[in-house]
N, C-alpha and C positions, 0 to 999 in steps of 0.2 A: 497317511503322512509320508511314507517312504517315497511314494510316487510324486509328491508335491514338494519334497524338502529342498529341491534345487532352486525353488522360487525364492528362498531366503537370500540368495545371492544378490537380489535386487533391493533388499532392505538395507536401511542405514544402520550403522553401528549403534547409534543412539537408541534406535527402536529395539534392536536385538538385545542390547545390554539391559534395557528396561525390562524386557520379558524374562531375561535370566535372573534379574534381581527379584522379580515377582515370584518366579518359580522357586528360588531358594528360600524365600521367606514363607512359602505356603505350608499348610498343614501336612500335605502329602508330597513334600519336596523330594523324598527318596524315589517315589514312583515317577515323579516328573523328570528327574535326572536319568532314571532308567530309560524312559521313553525318549528323552533327548538323544541318548546314545544309540539305542536300538533302532531308532528311526533313521539314523544317519545325519541328523541335524547337527550334532556336536562336531562332526568332522567337516561340516560345510563352512563356507565363508560368507561374509556380508560386505557392505560397502562403506568406505569412508571417503568423504569429499572434502578436500582442503584446497582453497583458492581455485575452485572450479575443476580441480583434477580428482578423478576417482581412483581409488585403490582398493584392493581386496584385503579383508582382515579375517584371519582364521577365527573360528568361534572357540571351540574347546576340544580339538583333536587329541590333546594330551590326556584328557579324562577318558575319551573313548578308547585310548590305547591301554588303559588299565584292565580292561576285560580279559579274563583268562590268565592273568599273571598269578601263578601259584604262590602260596605262602606255607610256612612251616606248620604242618597239621597239629603239632604239639601246642601251638599257641593260637592258631587261627582255624576256623571252620569254613571260612569263605576265601575266595580269591580276592585280589586287591580291590577290584571294582565293587563287588558285592559287600565287602567289608566297609568301603567308603559309604555306600548307600545305607547300610545298617547304622553306622555312626551318625550320619545325617539325621536318621529317623529318631535317634535318642537325644539329639541336641536341642538347645534353646534356639528359638527363632530370632537370632540376631545376625545381621549381615556379616559382621566380621567373623563370627564363629562358623557360620555356614560356609562361607567362602574358604576359610582356613581348612575346614574338614574336607571340603571337596578337593582341595589341592594338597592335603598334608602328606600323601603317600605317592606323589608323582614320581619320586626318585626310585621307587621299588622296581626291581626287575631290570634296571638299566645296566648295560655291560660293565660300566665302571663302578657299580655298586654291588650287584648280585654276586654272591659267593655260595658255595655249597659246603656244608659241614661234612665231617668224616662219615656220618651216617647217611649222607645224601640229601639231607634236608636243606632247603633254600634259606638264605638269610640276607639281609640288606643293611649291614652296619653303616651308619653315617648317611642313610637315605634322607634324613631330615634336612641336611645342609643342601643337597641337590634339589630336594623338593622346594625349599625356600627360594633358591635361585630361579627355578622354573616358575614358581608362583609370581615372583617379581616380574618376570618377562611377560607372563600372561596378563597380569593386572595392568601393566604398562600398555600392552597391545590393546586391551579393552578400554583404555583411557580412564582408569579410576584415579581419583585425586591422590596426591602423595600421602596425606595423613592416613587415609584408608589403606593404601598399599602397605605402608610401614607397619600398621597394626596386624594386618593379615599375615604378612611375611614373618613378623616377629612370632606370631602364634604358631605358624608352621615350623619355624626354626627351633622352637622350644618345646614341641609337643612330646618329645621323648625324655625330657629331663626329669619329670616327676617320677616316672617309673624307675629311672636310675637311682634317684635319691631314696625311693621307697625300699629298694633292694639293699642299697649301701649305707643307709642310715639317715635319720632326720637331720643330723648336724650338717651334712652336705647341703641339704635344702636350705637351711638357715643361712649358711655362708653365701650360697648363691643369691638368696633374697636380699641380704644386706649389701652384697656387691652390686646387684641390679639397681638398688635404690640410689647408689652413688654414681652410676654410669652416665647419667645425663640423658638417658633414653626417654624419660618421662618428665613433664614440667610441673607436676603437682602430685600430691598423695592421692587425690581423687582419680587422676588419670592412671596412676600406678595400680591402684586397687581395681579399677575397671578392667585393665588388661589382665591382671591376675585372676579375676573372677571369670573372665572369658576363657583364659587358659584352663582354669579348673573345669569348666563345663566341657571344653574340647577334650581334655584328657579323660574325663569320666565317660564321655560318649564314645571315644575311641576304644577305651578299655571294655566297655559293655558290648562292643561289637567283636570281641575276641572270645577265647575260651575261658577267660577269667571267671572264677566262681564268686559267689556272693561275699565270702569272707575277704577275698582280695580287694573287691570293690569297696567294701567297708573300710579296710585299712587305708585305701587311697583317699577315701572321704575324710577320715580322721587326720591323715597327713596334711591334706589341703586345709582343713579347718584350722590346724595349728599354724600353718604358713600364713593364712589370711589374717589370723589374730595378730601375728607379729607385724604383718604389713600395715595394718591399721595404725600402728604406733610409729612407723618409720617415716620421717620427713624426707622429701626428695629435693627440697629447695630451702634456702636459708629463711625465706619468709614464713616457713612452717615451724621454725624453732620457737621455743617457749619464751625467748627474749627477742625483741625486735631491735632494729638498728639504733633507735633512740636510747633504748636501755643499755645497749652495748657501748654507746658513746660515753657512758659514765666511766668506763674503764680505760678507753683508748682514744687517741686523736681520731678525727674524722677519716683520715687517710688509712687508718688501720682497722676500721670497722669491717670492711669487706673481708680482709684476710682472717680476722678473728671469727667472723660468722662462718666462713668456709671451714675453718679448723674445727669449730664446734659441731658443724653439720657432719663432717666426716667422722668425727669421734662418736657422735650419736648413731650414725649409720652402721659403724662397725662394732657397736655394742660397748664401747668404752664408757660412754656417758648416757644417762637417762635424759630424755627431753623434758626436763622439769626446770622451772625458773631458778630454784634455789641451787640445784646442781650446776646449772650453766653459769650462774653468777660466780661460784667458787672457781670453776674452770677458767672463766674469762679473766678473773682477777689474777690468777696464776700466769695465764698466757701474757697478760699485759705487763706483769712484773718482769717477764723474760724478754719480750719482744718490743714493747712500746717504749723505746728509749730515744 
Protein backbone atom coordinates (compact mmCIF):
# COMPACT_ATOMS: atom_id res chain seq x y z
CA UNK A 1 0.00 0.00 0.00
CA UNK A 2 2.82 2.40 0.86
CA UNK A 3 4.33 1.99 -2.60
CA UNK A 4 1.00 2.68 -4.30
CA UNK A 5 -0.48 5.33 -2.00
CA UNK A 6 0.58 8.22 -4.24
CA UNK A 7 -1.91 6.94 -6.81
CA UNK A 8 -4.68 8.35 -4.62
CA UNK A 9 -3.71 11.79 -5.93
CA UNK A 10 -5.52 10.94 -9.15
CA UNK A 11 -8.76 9.96 -7.42
CA UNK A 12 -11.69 12.30 -6.98
CA UNK A 13 -12.64 13.72 -3.61
CA UNK A 14 -16.06 12.07 -3.95
CA UNK A 15 -14.46 8.63 -4.32
CA UNK A 16 -12.04 9.12 -1.42
CA UNK A 17 -14.77 10.53 0.80
CA UNK A 18 -16.99 7.52 0.06
CA UNK A 19 -14.18 5.15 1.04
CA UNK A 20 -13.52 7.08 4.25
CA UNK A 21 -17.18 6.84 5.18
CA UNK A 22 -17.22 3.10 4.52
CA UNK A 23 -14.05 2.64 6.57
CA UNK A 24 -15.39 4.55 9.57
CA UNK A 25 -18.65 2.61 9.63
CA UNK A 26 -16.95 -0.76 9.30
CA UNK A 27 -16.68 -3.30 12.11
CA UNK A 28 -12.88 -2.94 12.19
CA UNK A 29 -12.76 0.82 11.75
CA UNK A 30 -9.89 1.24 14.24
CA UNK A 31 -7.67 -1.13 12.27
CA UNK A 32 -8.70 0.65 9.08
CA UNK A 33 -7.75 4.07 10.42
CA UNK A 34 -4.43 2.69 11.68
CA UNK A 35 -3.68 1.37 8.18
CA UNK A 36 -4.82 4.65 6.63
CA UNK A 37 -2.24 6.50 8.70
CA UNK A 38 0.60 3.96 8.73
CA UNK A 39 0.45 3.51 4.95
CA UNK A 40 0.75 7.25 4.36
CA UNK A 41 -2.67 7.56 2.74
CA UNK A 42 -4.02 9.93 5.40
CA UNK A 43 -1.25 12.43 4.62
CA UNK A 44 -1.90 12.26 0.87
CA UNK A 45 -4.25 14.37 -1.24
CA UNK A 46 -6.93 13.71 -3.83
CA UNK A 47 -8.54 15.79 -6.57
CA UNK A 48 -11.47 18.15 -6.75
CA UNK A 49 -12.68 19.35 -10.11
CA UNK A 50 -14.77 22.55 -10.21
CA UNK A 51 -15.79 24.14 -13.52
CA UNK A 52 -13.17 22.08 -15.31
CA UNK A 53 -10.35 23.15 -12.99
CA UNK A 54 -8.57 20.62 -10.78
CA UNK A 55 -7.28 21.29 -7.29
CA UNK A 56 -5.67 19.13 -4.63
CA UNK A 57 -7.53 18.34 -1.43
CA UNK A 58 -5.70 17.02 1.61
CA UNK A 59 -7.22 13.84 3.03
CA UNK A 60 -6.55 13.60 6.78
CA UNK A 61 -3.00 14.73 7.63
CA UNK A 62 -4.30 16.15 10.92
CA UNK A 63 -5.16 12.63 12.09
CA UNK A 64 -1.77 11.30 10.98
CA UNK A 65 -0.14 14.03 13.09
CA UNK A 66 -1.66 12.58 16.29
CA UNK A 67 0.74 9.65 16.29
CA UNK A 68 3.32 9.89 19.07
CA UNK A 69 1.69 12.77 20.97
CA UNK A 70 2.10 11.80 24.61
CA UNK A 71 -0.60 12.12 27.26
CA UNK A 72 -0.63 12.20 31.06
CA UNK A 73 0.03 8.58 32.12
CA UNK A 74 -2.13 9.12 35.21
CA UNK A 75 -5.19 9.24 32.95
CA UNK A 76 -4.04 7.68 29.68
CA UNK A 77 -2.22 4.50 28.73
CA UNK A 78 -2.01 5.42 25.03
CA UNK A 79 -0.72 8.32 22.99
CA UNK A 80 -3.37 10.50 21.33
CA UNK A 81 -3.51 8.45 18.13
CA UNK A 82 -3.83 5.06 19.83
CA UNK A 83 -6.38 6.51 22.25
CA UNK A 84 -8.42 7.70 19.27
CA UNK A 85 -8.33 4.22 17.74
CA UNK A 86 -9.37 2.59 21.01
CA UNK A 87 -12.28 5.02 21.39
CA UNK A 88 -13.41 4.28 17.84
CA UNK A 89 -13.35 0.55 18.59
CA UNK A 90 -15.70 1.05 21.56
CA UNK A 91 -18.15 3.31 19.72
CA UNK A 92 -21.47 2.79 18.02
CA UNK A 93 -21.31 2.63 14.22
CA UNK A 94 -22.98 5.97 13.49
CA UNK A 95 -21.31 8.38 11.09
CA UNK A 96 -21.59 11.42 13.37
CA UNK A 97 -20.15 9.55 16.36
CA UNK A 98 -17.29 7.96 14.43
CA UNK A 99 -16.25 11.19 12.72
CA UNK A 100 -16.46 13.09 16.01
CA UNK A 101 -14.27 10.51 17.76
CA UNK A 102 -11.77 10.54 14.92
CA UNK A 103 -11.42 14.31 15.28
CA UNK A 104 -12.16 14.90 18.98
CA UNK A 105 -8.55 15.28 20.18
CA UNK A 106 -6.97 17.06 17.21
CA UNK A 107 -6.14 20.05 19.41
CA UNK A 108 -3.99 18.02 21.80
CA UNK A 109 -0.28 18.67 21.66
CA UNK A 110 -0.66 21.94 19.74
CA UNK A 111 1.70 24.69 21.01
CA UNK A 112 -1.18 27.01 21.93
CA UNK A 113 -2.84 24.23 23.97
CA UNK A 114 -0.14 21.96 25.42
CA UNK A 115 1.12 22.78 28.91
CA UNK A 116 3.14 20.80 31.46
CA UNK A 117 2.14 20.46 35.09
CA UNK A 118 4.63 21.02 37.91
CA UNK A 119 5.34 17.28 37.94
CA UNK A 120 6.18 17.39 34.23
CA UNK A 121 2.98 15.66 33.09
CA UNK A 122 1.47 16.99 29.84
CA UNK A 123 -2.03 18.48 29.77
CA UNK A 124 -4.21 20.07 27.10
CA UNK A 125 -6.80 22.33 28.76
CA UNK A 126 -9.31 23.70 26.28
CA UNK A 127 -8.25 21.31 23.52
CA UNK A 128 -11.91 20.58 22.70
CA UNK A 129 -12.43 24.12 21.37
CA UNK A 130 -9.45 23.94 19.02
CA UNK A 131 -10.41 20.38 18.03
CA UNK A 132 -13.90 21.61 17.09
CA UNK A 133 -12.43 24.42 14.98
CA UNK A 134 -10.13 21.99 13.20
CA UNK A 135 -12.99 19.52 12.69
CA UNK A 136 -15.06 22.25 11.04
CA UNK A 137 -12.23 23.01 8.64
CA UNK A 138 -11.67 19.35 7.76
CA UNK A 139 -15.35 18.61 7.18
CA UNK A 140 -15.68 21.69 5.00
CA UNK A 141 -12.60 20.65 3.04
CA UNK A 142 -14.07 17.18 2.49
CA UNK A 143 -17.38 18.81 1.48
CA UNK A 144 -19.74 17.34 4.05
CA UNK A 145 -23.19 18.90 4.17
CA UNK A 146 -23.78 21.65 6.76
CA UNK A 147 -26.19 19.65 8.96
CA UNK A 148 -23.67 16.82 9.30
CA UNK A 149 -20.81 19.24 9.96
CA UNK A 150 -22.74 21.05 12.66
CA UNK A 151 -23.56 17.85 14.52
CA UNK A 152 -20.00 16.48 14.41
CA UNK A 153 -18.50 19.81 15.46
CA UNK A 154 -21.04 20.09 18.30
CA UNK A 155 -20.09 16.61 19.53
CA UNK A 156 -16.38 17.44 19.43
CA UNK A 157 -16.88 20.78 21.19
CA UNK A 158 -18.90 19.19 24.01
CA UNK A 159 -17.04 15.94 24.59
CA UNK A 160 -15.34 17.16 27.79
CA UNK A 161 -18.44 18.60 29.49
CA UNK A 162 -19.83 15.36 30.94
CA UNK A 163 -16.60 14.62 32.78
CA UNK A 164 -16.56 18.13 34.20
CA UNK A 165 -20.12 17.79 35.50
CA UNK A 166 -19.45 14.34 36.88
CA UNK A 167 -16.62 15.76 38.97
CA UNK A 168 -18.34 19.00 39.94
CA UNK A 169 -21.89 17.77 40.51
CA UNK A 170 -25.00 16.72 38.64
CA UNK A 171 -26.63 20.12 39.14
CA UNK A 172 -24.18 21.63 36.68
CA UNK A 173 -25.21 19.04 34.11
CA UNK A 174 -28.88 19.80 34.61
CA UNK A 175 -28.30 23.54 34.20
CA UNK A 176 -26.32 22.92 31.02
CA UNK A 177 -29.05 20.67 29.65
CA UNK A 178 -31.82 23.17 30.36
CA UNK A 179 -29.78 25.98 28.83
CA UNK A 180 -29.01 23.83 25.78
CA UNK A 181 -32.72 23.15 25.22
CA UNK A 182 -33.34 26.89 24.94
CA UNK A 183 -30.35 27.87 22.80
CA UNK A 184 -32.02 27.18 19.47
CA UNK A 185 -29.35 24.67 18.42
CA UNK A 186 -31.99 21.99 17.90
CA UNK A 187 -35.35 22.18 16.11
CA UNK A 188 -37.20 19.47 18.00
CA UNK A 189 -36.98 17.30 21.09
CA UNK A 190 -36.29 14.34 18.80
CA UNK A 191 -33.21 16.04 17.34
CA UNK A 192 -32.16 17.18 20.83
CA UNK A 193 -32.37 13.63 22.19
CA UNK A 194 -30.53 12.14 19.22
CA UNK A 195 -27.62 14.55 19.68
CA UNK A 196 -27.45 13.81 23.40
CA UNK A 197 -27.55 10.05 22.82
CA UNK A 198 -24.70 10.41 20.35
CA UNK A 199 -22.73 12.51 22.83
CA UNK A 200 -23.43 9.86 25.49
CA UNK A 201 -21.92 7.14 23.30
CA UNK A 202 -18.96 9.33 22.36
CA UNK A 203 -18.21 10.24 25.99
CA UNK A 204 -18.36 6.63 27.17
CA UNK A 205 -16.22 5.41 24.26
CA UNK A 206 -13.69 8.15 24.99
CA UNK A 207 -13.69 7.26 28.69
CA UNK A 208 -13.26 3.52 28.12
CA UNK A 209 -10.14 4.28 26.09
CA UNK A 210 -8.48 5.86 29.15
CA UNK A 211 -7.35 4.55 32.54
CA UNK A 212 -10.87 4.95 33.97
CA UNK A 213 -11.96 1.99 36.08
CA UNK A 214 -15.30 0.17 35.92
CA UNK A 215 -16.72 2.17 38.83
CA UNK A 216 -15.99 5.49 37.12
CA UNK A 217 -17.55 4.27 33.88
CA UNK A 218 -20.67 3.17 35.79
CA UNK A 219 -20.92 6.56 37.46
CA UNK A 220 -20.78 8.18 34.04
CA UNK A 221 -23.49 5.81 32.80
CA UNK A 222 -25.73 6.73 35.73
CA UNK A 223 -25.05 10.42 35.19
CA UNK A 224 -26.04 10.19 31.54
CA UNK A 225 -29.10 8.12 32.31
CA UNK A 226 -30.40 10.90 34.53
CA UNK A 227 -29.58 13.56 31.93
CA UNK A 228 -31.37 11.67 29.17
CA UNK A 229 -34.44 11.13 31.36
CA UNK A 230 -34.64 14.88 31.92
CA UNK A 231 -34.02 15.60 28.23
CA UNK A 232 -37.00 13.47 27.22
CA UNK A 233 -39.27 15.89 29.10
CA UNK A 234 -37.75 19.12 27.79
CA UNK A 235 -39.45 20.83 24.84
CA UNK A 236 -37.16 22.76 22.53
CA UNK A 237 -39.90 24.35 20.41
CA UNK A 238 -43.25 25.94 21.26
CA UNK A 239 -45.03 23.28 19.20
CA UNK A 240 -43.93 20.77 21.86
CA UNK A 241 -45.75 22.55 24.68
CA UNK A 242 -48.76 20.80 26.22
CA UNK A 243 -50.93 23.68 24.95
CA UNK A 244 -51.05 24.64 21.27
CA UNK A 245 -51.66 28.04 19.72
CA UNK A 246 -55.41 27.53 19.49
CA UNK A 247 -55.63 26.74 23.18
CA UNK A 248 -53.44 29.70 24.10
CA UNK A 249 -55.73 31.91 22.00
CA UNK A 250 -58.37 31.50 24.69
CA UNK A 251 -56.24 33.66 26.99
CA UNK A 252 -54.77 36.30 24.65
CA UNK A 253 -55.31 38.07 21.34
CA UNK A 254 -53.78 36.46 18.25
CA UNK A 255 -50.87 38.90 18.21
CA UNK A 256 -49.87 37.84 21.72
CA UNK A 257 -49.98 34.06 21.19
CA UNK A 258 -46.35 33.94 20.02
CA UNK A 259 -44.93 35.95 22.95
CA UNK A 260 -47.03 33.93 25.41
CA UNK A 261 -45.88 30.61 23.93
CA UNK A 262 -42.25 31.72 24.03
CA UNK A 263 -42.61 32.78 27.66
CA UNK A 264 -44.12 29.44 28.65
CA UNK A 265 -41.46 27.53 26.71
CA UNK A 266 -38.63 29.39 28.41
CA UNK A 267 -40.13 28.79 31.85
CA UNK A 268 -40.61 25.08 31.17
CA UNK A 269 -37.04 24.82 29.93
CA UNK A 270 -35.57 26.51 33.00
CA UNK A 271 -37.62 24.37 35.37
CA UNK A 272 -40.10 26.99 36.60
CA UNK A 273 -43.09 25.21 35.05
CA UNK A 274 -44.03 21.63 34.25
CA UNK A 275 -45.06 20.94 30.67
CA UNK A 276 -48.60 19.99 31.65
CA UNK A 277 -51.79 21.50 30.24
CA UNK A 278 -53.26 22.41 33.64
CA UNK A 279 -50.03 24.07 34.80
CA UNK A 280 -49.62 26.00 31.55
CA UNK A 281 -53.25 27.18 31.63
CA UNK A 282 -52.74 28.80 35.03
CA UNK A 283 -49.48 30.40 33.90
CA UNK A 284 -51.06 31.60 30.64
CA UNK A 285 -53.97 33.19 32.48
CA UNK A 286 -51.61 35.06 34.81
CA UNK A 287 -49.42 36.19 31.91
CA UNK A 288 -52.48 37.41 29.98
CA UNK A 289 -53.76 39.38 32.96
CA UNK A 290 -50.43 41.18 33.11
CA UNK A 291 -49.48 41.67 29.46
CA UNK A 292 -52.59 41.29 27.26
CA UNK A 293 -54.00 44.75 27.71
